[in-house]
C-alpha positions in Angstrom: -9.3 -36.6 36.5 -12.5 -35.8 38.4 -15.6 -35.3 36.2 -17.4 -31.9 36.7 -20.9 -33.3 36.9 -22.5 -29.9 37.4 -20.9 -28.6 34.1 -22.2 -31.7 32.2 -25.6 -31.2 33.7 -25.7 -27.5 32.5 -24.5 -28.4 29.0 -27.2 -31.3 28.8 -29.8 -28.9 30.0 -29.0 -26.3 27.5 -28.9 -28.8 24.6 -32.2 -30.3 25.7 -33.8 -26.7 25.9 -32.3 -25.3 22.8 -35.4 -25.2 20.3 -33.3 -25.0 17.1 -33.2 -28.5 15.5 -30.0 -30.4 15.6 -30.5 -31.4 12.0 -28.0 -31.1 9.0 -28.4 -27.9 7.1 -28.4 -29.9 4.0 -31.8 -31.2 5.0 -35.0 -29.0 4.8 -37.0 -28.7 8.1 -40.6 -30.0 8.1 -43.4 -27.3 8.7 -44.0 -28.6 12.2 -40.1 -28.5 13.1 -39.9 -25.0 11.7 -43.0 -23.8 13.4 -42.0 -25.2 16.8 -38.5 -23.7 16.6 -39.8 -20.2 15.6 -42.3 -20.3 18.2 -39.7 -21.0 20.9 -37.1 -18.7 19.2 -38.5 -16.0 16.8 -35.0 -15.0 15.7 -34.5 -18.5 14.0 -37.0 -17.6 11.3 -34.7 -15.2 9.5 -31.7 -17.5 10.2 -33.6 -20.3 8.7 -34.4 -18.4 5.6 -30.8 -17.3 5.2 -29.4 -20.7 5.7 -31.8 -22.2 3.1 -30.9 -19.4 0.6 -27.2 -20.2 1.1 -27.6 -23.9 0.7 -29.8 -23.5 -2.5 -27.4 -21.1 -4.0 -24.3 -23.2 -3.7 -23.9 -26.4 -5.6 -22.3 -28.5 -2.9 -20.8 -31.8 -4.0 -21.8 -35.1 -2.3 -18.3 -35.3 -0.8 -18.8 -31.9 0.6 -22.2 -32.8 2.1 -20.6 -35.7 3.8 -17.7 -33.7 5.1 -19.9 -31.1 6.5 -23.0 -33.4 7.6 -22.4 -32.4 11.2 -23.1 -28.7 10.5 -26.6 -28.5 11.9 -29.0 -25.6 12.2 -28.4 -25.4 15.9 -24.6 -25.6 15.5 -24.5 -23.1 12.6 -26.8 -20.6 14.5 -24.8 -20.8 17.5 -21.7 -20.0 15.5 -23.5 -17.0 13.5 -24.7 -15.5 16.7 -21.3 -15.6 18.4 -19.7 -14.0 15.2 -22.4 -11.2 15.1 -22.4 -10.6 18.9 -21.2 -6.9 18.9 -21.3 -6.7 22.7 -19.2 -9.8 23.1 -16.6 -8.6 20.5 -16.3 -4.9 21.7 -13.8 -5.4 24.5 -11.8 -7.9 22.6 -11.5 -5.6 19.6 -10.4 -2.8 21.9 -7.7 -5.1 23.3 -6.6 -6.1 19.8 -6.5 -2.6 18.7 -4.3 -1.6 21.6 -2.0 -4.6 20.6 -1.8 -3.3 17.0 -0.7 0.1 18.3 2.1 -1.6 20.4 3.2 -3.9 17.5 2.6 -2.0 14.3 2.0 1.7 14.8 5.6 2.6 14.7 6.0 1.0 11.3 3.1 3.0 9.9 4.8 6.2 11.3 7.8 5.4 9.3 6.1 5.5 5.9 7.0 9.2 5.1 10.6 8.5 6.0 10.6 5.5 3.6 9.0 7.5 0.9 11.4 10.2 1.3 14.4 7.8 1.1 13.1 6.7 -2.3 12.3 10.2 -3.5 15.9 11.1 -2.9 17.2 8.1 -4.5 15.1 8.7 -7.6 16.0 12.3 -7.7 19.8 11.4 -7.7 19.3 8.8 -10.5 16.7 10.9 -12.4 16.9 10.6 -16.2 16.4 14.3 -16.4 20.2 14.4 -16.0 20.1 13.6 -19.7 17.1 15.6 -20.9 14.5 17.9 -19.6 10.9 18.0 -20.8 8.6 21.1 -20.5 5.0 21.8 -21.7 5.4 24.4 -24.4 2.1 24.8 -26.4 -1.3 23.4 -27.5 -2.0 23.2 -31.3 -5.7 23.1 -32.0 -7.4 23.4 -35.3 -11.1 23.4 -36.2 -13.4 22.5 -39.0 -14.1 25.5 -41.1 -17.5 24.5 -42.2 -19.1 22.9 -39.1 -16.9 24.2 -36.4 -15.7 21.8 -33.5 -12.2 20.5 -33.0 -10.5 18.9 -35.9 -7.0 18.2 -34.7 -5.5 18.7 -31.2 -2.0 18.3 -30.2 0.0 18.9 -26.9 3.5 20.1 -27.4 6.6 19.6 -25.2 10.1 21.2 -25.4 12.9 18.5 -25.1 16.2 19.8 -24.1 19.3 17.6 -23.9 21.4 18.4 -20.8 24.4 16.2 -21.3 25.1 16.0 -25.1 23.0 14.4 -27.8 20.5 11.8 -27.0 19.2 9.4 -29.6 15.6 8.7 -28.1 13.5 9.6 -25.2 10.2 8.3 -23.5 8.3 10.2 -21.0 4.9 10.3 -19.4 2.8 13.2 -18.5 0.0 13.3 -15.8 -2.4 15.7 -15.0 -5.3 16.2 -12.7 -7.5 19.1 -11.4 -5.8 21.0 -8.8 -8.9 20.7 -6.6 -8.7 16.9 -6.7 -5.4 16.6 -4.9 -4.1 14.2 -7.5 -7.2 11.9 -7.7 -8.6 11.3 -11.0 -5.2 11.6 -12.6 -5.0 11.1 -16.3 -1.5 9.7 -17.6 -0.3 9.6 -21.1 3.0 8.2 -22.6 5.0 9.9 -25.3 8.2 8.8 -27.4 10.5 10.9 -29.5 12.7 8.7 -31.7 14.9 11.2 -33.5 18.3 12.3 -32.2 18.2 15.6 -30.2 21.2 17.9 -29.7 19.4 21.0 -28.8 16.1 22.2 -27.6 13.5 20.6 -29.7 9.6 20.9 -29.7 7.7 17.7 -30.3 3.9 17.4 -30.6 1.6 14.4 -29.7 -2.0 14.0 -30.6 -4.6 14.4 -27.9 -7.0 11.5 -27.7 -10.2 12.1 -29.4 -12.5 12.0 -26.3 -10.4 14.6 -24.6 -9.9 17.0 -27.4 -12.9 19.3 -26.6 -11.5 20.2 -23.1 -8.4 21.5 -24.7 -10.1 23.7 -27.1 -8.8 27.3 -26.7 -6.3 25.9 -24.1 -3.1 27.8 -23.4 -0.1 26.8 -21.3 -1.1 29.5 -18.8 -4.7 28.3 -18.5 -3.6 24.7 -18.3 -1.3 25.5 -15.4 -4.0 27.5 -13.6 -6.4 24.6 -13.9 -4.3 21.4 -13.7 -1.4 19.9 -11.8 1.1 18.5 -14.3 3.7 15.8 -13.6 6.2 14.9 -16.3 8.6 12.0 -15.8 11.4 10.8 -18.1 11.2 7.1 -18.2 13.6 5.9 -20.9 16.6 7.6 -22.6 18.9 6.1 -25.3 22.4 7.9 -25.3 25.6 6.9 -27.0 23.9 3.6 -27.9 23.2 2.9 -24.2 19.5 2.4 -22.9 18.7 3.9 -19.5 15.4 3.3 -17.9 13.6 4.0 -14.6 13.0 0.3 -14.4 16.7 -0.1 -13.8 16.3 1.7 -10.6 14.1 -1.1 -9.1 11.8 1.3 -7.2 9.3 -0.9 -5.3 5.8 -1.0 -6.7 4.4 0.1 -3.3 6.4 3.3 -3.6 5.4 3.9 -7.1 1.8 3.4 -6.3 2.0 5.8 -3.3 3.5 8.5 -5.5 0.4 8.1 -7.8 -2.1 8.5 -4.9 -1.5 8.8 -1.2 -4.3 6.6 0.5 -4.6 4.5 3.6 -4.1 1.4 1.3 -0.9 2.7 -0.3 0.4 3.8 3.0 -0.2 0.2 4.3 1.7 -1.1 1.3 4.7 1.0 2.1 4.6 0.0 5.8 5.2 -3.5 4.6 8.5 -2.4 3.1 9.4 -1.0 6.6 8.3 -4.3 8.3 7.5 -7.3 6.2 5.2 -8.7 9.0 3.1 -5.5 9.0 -0.7 -5.9 8.7 -3.1 -3.0 9.0 -5.3 -2.5 12.0 -8.5 -3.9 10.5 -6.7 -7.0 9.1 -5.0 -7.5 12.4 -8.3 -7.6 14.3 -10.1 -9.6 11.7 -7.3 -12.2 11.9 -7.7 -12.3 15.7 -11.4 -12.7 15.4 -11.1 -15.4 12.8 -8.7 -17.3 15.1 -11.1 -17.1 18.0 -14.0 -18.2 15.8 -12.0 -21.2 14.6 -11.4 -22.3 18.2 -15.0 -21.8 19.0 -16.1 -24.1 16.2 -13.5 -25.2 13.7 -15.9 -27.1 11.4 -18.4 -24.3 11.1 -15.5 -21.9 10.5 -14.3 -24.0 7.6 -17.8 -24.4 6.3 -18.4 -20.7 6.2 -15.1 -19.3 5.3 -13.5 -22.0 3.1 -16.1 -24.3 1.5 -18.9 -21.8 1.2 -16.9 -19.0 -0.2 -15.2 -21.3 -2.6 -18.5 -22.7 -3.8 -20.1 -19.3 -4.3 -17.1 -18.1 -6.4 -17.3 -21.3 -8.6 -21.0 -20.7 -9.0 -20.5 -17.2 -10.0 -17.7 -18.3 -12.4 -20.1 -20.8 -14.1 -22.7 -18.2 -14.6 -20.5 -15.8 -16.4 -18.5 -18.5 -18.6 
């Protein structure tokens, strides 16, 4: 194979002219070395401080120091400058974003369809076929001598729809209407006596929540909050029925609790197990390129360094 002498000459000239010392990052630079490098390349001043802070923060073992002895200031700065070069990455990220559209956009578009399937499945197998639960009243008492709420209960009507049930568990969740389901409060209730007809049960309101229910009526509550009631467990004729038996994916359940880009991404994985969101796809592509650019620096920064920082933080809090 013919040697490209011009290429070798350019590389040699670049290395010779590079003012950043080719010295292991585990060794501090002398004042003269640092001054010379900064004079030739002012950007190295901040980079050197960052590297020294990083090295001093992390407790590298002697084995790790030997493993990464070839990570030098020059090499690591070259790596970091490539990683932070926005002009270099802009066209690549645009290309990868287009690749993501062609590969995964259709999966994300099917999220609502997947959610609708599970909503229909859940409705057909709902435990409300055994019992319905409806908000019926609030029971609030006050201290006669100092005022303030003494006792606070929320009440629900439980109505069997297919004969007597021996036990029922349900949850109620409420959130301010203006919050669109965010900041939702969820509570669990259980009624352990047999129910053969409409029966009202009452459950104590948490101490810290009592004041906001002072003077509350069902009408006021419905005006202020969105309320979701879900029967989770029923015992009927000695047989236990549970929502858990439906095996609804956790990603779907989280989506029902709150619709966010993150929960949509999780449902998209149900559509296509290979799905990753756009940001992750682009980051993975960038990581692959940086690994090809300098595998040792990549491992030093993204594996060894992160692992050691986590271990150092753990030791602080233990």
